[in-house]
C-alpha positions as CSV (number, residue, x, y, z in Angstrom):
1,M,-58.2,-74.6,-148.8
2,N,-59.1,-70.6,-149.2
3,L,-61.0,-69.4,-146.2
4,P,-63.8,-67.1,-147.2
5,A,-62.8,-63.3,-146.6
6,P,-64.0,-62.1,-143.3
7,T,-66.9,-59.6,-143.3
8,I,-68.2,-56.8,-141.2
9,S,-71.7,-55.4,-139.6
10,L,-72.5,-51.7,-141.3
11,G,-75.2,-51.4,-138.6
12,F,-77.6,-50.3,-140.4
13,T,-78.5,-53.4,-142.5
14,A,-78.3,-57.0,-142.0
15,E,-76.5,-57.8,-144.7
16,R,-72.8,-58.1,-144.1
17,F,-70.1,-57.2,-146.3
18,P,-66.0,-57.4,-147.0
19,A,-64.2,-54.6,-145.1
20,G,-63.3,-51.8,-147.7
21,V,-66.7,-51.3,-149.7
22,H,-67.6,-47.8,-150.6
23,I,-71.1,-46.7,-149.9
24,C,-73.3,-43.7,-150.8
25,Q,-76.2,-42.4,-148.6
26,I,-78.4,-40.1,-150.2
27,F,-80.8,-38.9,-147.5
28,S,-83.6,-36.1,-147.3
29,D,-84.2,-36.8,-143.8
30,D,-82.6,-35.8,-140.8
31,D,-83.5,-38.8,-138.7
32,E,-82.5,-41.0,-141.5
33,R,-78.6,-39.8,-141.4
34,Q,-78.8,-39.7,-138.0
35,D,-79.8,-43.4,-137.3
36,A,-77.5,-44.9,-140.1
37,L,-74.8,-42.9,-138.6
38,L,-74.6,-43.9,-135.0
39,A,-75.8,-47.7,-136.0
40,Y,-72.6,-47.4,-138.3
41,L,-70.1,-45.9,-135.4
42,Q,-71.8,-48.6,-132.9
43,S,-71.6,-51.7,-134.8
44,G,-67.7,-50.4,-135.8
45,L,-66.7,-50.2,-132.2
46,E,-68.4,-53.3,-131.3
47,A,-66.4,-55.1,-133.7
48,N,-63.3,-53.8,-132.1
49,E,-62.6,-51.4,-135.5
50,R,-61.1,-48.1,-135.2
51,T,-63.9,-45.7,-136.5
52,S,-64.1,-42.4,-137.6
53,C,-66.9,-39.7,-138.2
54,F,-66.7,-36.4,-140.3
55,S,-69.6,-34.6,-139.8
56,D,-71.3,-31.4,-138.2
57,K,-74.5,-33.7,-137.0
58,A,-72.5,-36.2,-134.7
59,S,-71.8,-34.2,-131.6
60,A,-70.2,-35.8,-128.8
61,P,-73.2,-35.5,-126.4
62,I,-75.5,-37.4,-129.1
63,V,-72.8,-40.1,-129.5
64,A,-72.0,-40.4,-126.0
65,E,-75.7,-40.9,-125.2
66,H,-76.1,-43.4,-127.9
67,L,-73.2,-45.6,-126.9
68,A,-73.9,-45.5,-123.2
69,Q,-77.3,-47.0,-124.4
70,H,-75.8,-50.1,-125.6
71,G,-73.1,-50.3,-122.8
72,M,-70.1,-48.4,-124.2
73,S,-68.1,-45.6,-122.7
74,F,-67.5,-42.6,-125.1
75,D,-64.9,-41.3,-123.3
76,E,-62.7,-44.5,-123.3
77,R,-63.2,-45.2,-126.8
78,C,-61.9,-41.6,-127.6
79,A,-59.2,-41.6,-125.2
80,C,-57.7,-45.0,-126.7
81,G,-58.2,-43.7,-130.3
82,A,-60.7,-46.2,-131.2
83,L,-63.5,-43.7,-131.8
84,T,-62.7,-40.1,-133.5
85,L,-65.3,-37.5,-134.4
86,A,-64.5,-34.4,-136.4
87,P,-66.6,-31.7,-138.0
88,T,-67.0,-31.7,-141.9
89,R,-65.2,-28.5,-142.3
90,E,-61.9,-29.2,-140.2
91,V,-61.4,-32.5,-142.3
92,Y,-62.5,-31.4,-146.0
93,F,-62.2,-27.9,-146.2
94,K,-58.6,-27.1,-144.3
95,N,-57.2,-24.0,-145.4
96,D,-60.6,-23.2,-146.7
97,R,-60.1,-25.6,-149.9
98,F,-60.8,-29.0,-151.1
99,D,-57.6,-30.8,-151.4
100,P,-58.2,-34.2,-152.9
101,E,-54.5,-35.4,-152.6
102,R,-54.3,-34.5,-149.1
103,M,-57.7,-36.3,-148.1
104,L,-56.4,-39.2,-150.0
105,E,-53.0,-38.8,-147.9
106,V,-55.4,-38.7,-144.5
107,L,-57.1,-42.0,-145.4
108,T,-54.1,-43.9,-146.5
109,K,-52.3,-43.0,-143.1
110,Y,-55.6,-43.9,-141.3
111,H,-55.5,-47.4,-142.7
112,E,-51.5,-47.7,-142.3
113,D,-52.0,-46.6,-138.4
114,S,-54.9,-48.8,-137.8
115,V,-53.2,-52.0,-139.4
116,I,-50.1,-51.0,-137.2
117,Q,-52.1,-50.4,-134.0
118,G,-53.4,-54.0,-134.6
119,Y,-57.2,-53.2,-135.3
120,P,-59.0,-55.6,-137.1
121,A,-60.3,-53.2,-139.6
122,A,-61.1,-49.8,-140.0
123,R,-64.1,-47.2,-141.0
124,V,-64.9,-44.0,-141.6
125,I,-68.5,-42.3,-142.1
126,G,-68.8,-38.6,-143.4
127,E,-71.4,-36.0,-144.5
128,M,-70.0,-33.9,-147.5
129,T,-71.9,-30.5,-147.2
130,A,-72.8,-28.1,-150.3
131,E,-70.1,-25.9,-149.3
132,V,-67.8,-27.8,-151.3
133,Q,-69.4,-26.3,-154.4
134,H,-68.1,-23.0,-153.2
135,V,-64.6,-23.5,-152.1
136,P,-61.3,-24.0,-154.3
137,G,-60.9,-27.4,-155.2
138,G,-64.6,-28.0,-154.8
139,S,-64.8,-29.0,-158.8
140,R,-62.9,-32.0,-157.8
141,L,-65.2,-33.8,-155.6
142,L,-66.2,-36.4,-157.8
143,E,-62.7,-37.0,-159.1
144,Y,-61.8,-37.4,-155.4
145,E,-64.8,-40.1,-154.8
146,S,-63.7,-42.0,-157.9
147,K,-60.4,-41.9,-156.8
148,I,-61.5,-43.8,-152.9
149,S,-62.7,-46.7,-154.9
150,L,-59.1,-47.0,-156.3
151,L,-57.5,-46.2,-152.6
152,L,-59.9,-49.0,-151.0
153,R,-58.0,-52.0,-153.2
154,E,-55.1,-51.0,-151.4
155,H,-56.1,-49.9,-148.2
156,P,-59.3,-51.2,-147.3
157,I,-61.2,-48.8,-144.9
158,T,-65.2,-49.2,-145.1
159,C,-66.3,-45.4,-146.3
160,V,-70.1,-44.6,-146.0
161,C,-70.4,-40.9,-147.8
162,Q,-73.6,-39.1,-146.6
163,Y,-75.0,-36.6,-148.7
164,D,-78.3,-34.1,-148.4
165,A,-80.5,-34.4,-151.4
166,R,-82.3,-31.4,-149.9
167,S,-78.6,-29.3,-150.5
168,F,-77.4,-30.4,-153.9
169,D,-79.5,-30.6,-157.4
170,G,-80.6,-33.6,-158.8
171,A,-77.5,-33.3,-161.3
172,M,-75.0,-33.3,-158.8
173,I,-76.5,-35.9,-156.9
174,M,-76.8,-38.5,-160.2
175,D,-72.9,-37.3,-160.5
176,V,-72.3,-38.4,-157.1
177,L,-74.1,-42.0,-157.7
178,K,-72.1,-42.5,-160.3
179,V,-68.7,-42.8,-158.1
180,H,-70.2,-44.9,-155.7
181,P,-70.4,-48.7,-156.4
182,L,-73.1,-49.2,-153.3
183,M,-76.0,-47.2,-152.5
184,V,-78.2,-47.1,-149.6
185,I,-82.1,-47.7,-150.7
186,R,-84.6,-47.3,-147.3
187,G,-82.3,-49.0,-145.0
188,S,-80.6,-51.7,-147.5
189,V,-77.4,-51.3,-149.2
190,V,-77.6,-52.4,-153.0
191,R,-75.4,-52.4,-156.0
192,N,-75.7,-49.1,-157.5
193,P,-76.7,-49.2,-161.3
194,F,-75.1,-45.8,-161.8
195,F,-71.6,-46.6,-160.8
196,I,-69.1,-46.0,-163.4
197,P,-65.6,-47.9,-162.4
198,P,-63.0,-45.4,-161.7
199,E,-60.8,-46.6,-164.7
200,E,-63.5,-45.3,-167.0
201,F,-64.6,-42.4,-165.1
202,L,-61.1,-41.2,-164.2
203,G,-60.0,-42.1,-168.2
204,P,-59.3,-39.7,-170.8
């Protein structure tokens, strides 16, 4: 008898999902972004998942205060490797360029190391900033996002990608939606009707 695959909590919605989903959150309110980010980190750590955040908006004091309110030590979670915080530029724009291959390798290794270290699952939340439009390699952003959906089939990291609608034009936001199978709408995660499967998006 085949047992159903275990599901995980994202923290900011009541619905549960299998590990390895690829979600886009388009926000236009700073509180909306912060609330989702903190809830996502909290739920991952409560489930003993390996949890990372790539964002300039998730400073250590803010995350530490939130975790303390829920009975968790920020310092302890960081010291054991369960929680990692890094600024957007440090992760996405290393050497002043955006390199999709390097980023995909980073995510692959993150998952492989998480499995080796015994974590039941791994998750990442990251905010892509408008700087991507002005660095070498930035024109490959949509290719990278589409390839993440392929990567997650082999390495099921749960990924939430945050985009500030105030920093990108409408055409770019629509393009971003095309490469994410799920999207956040008013705190609920829904199937994205604009999604183009990676085999089609990346095809000739």
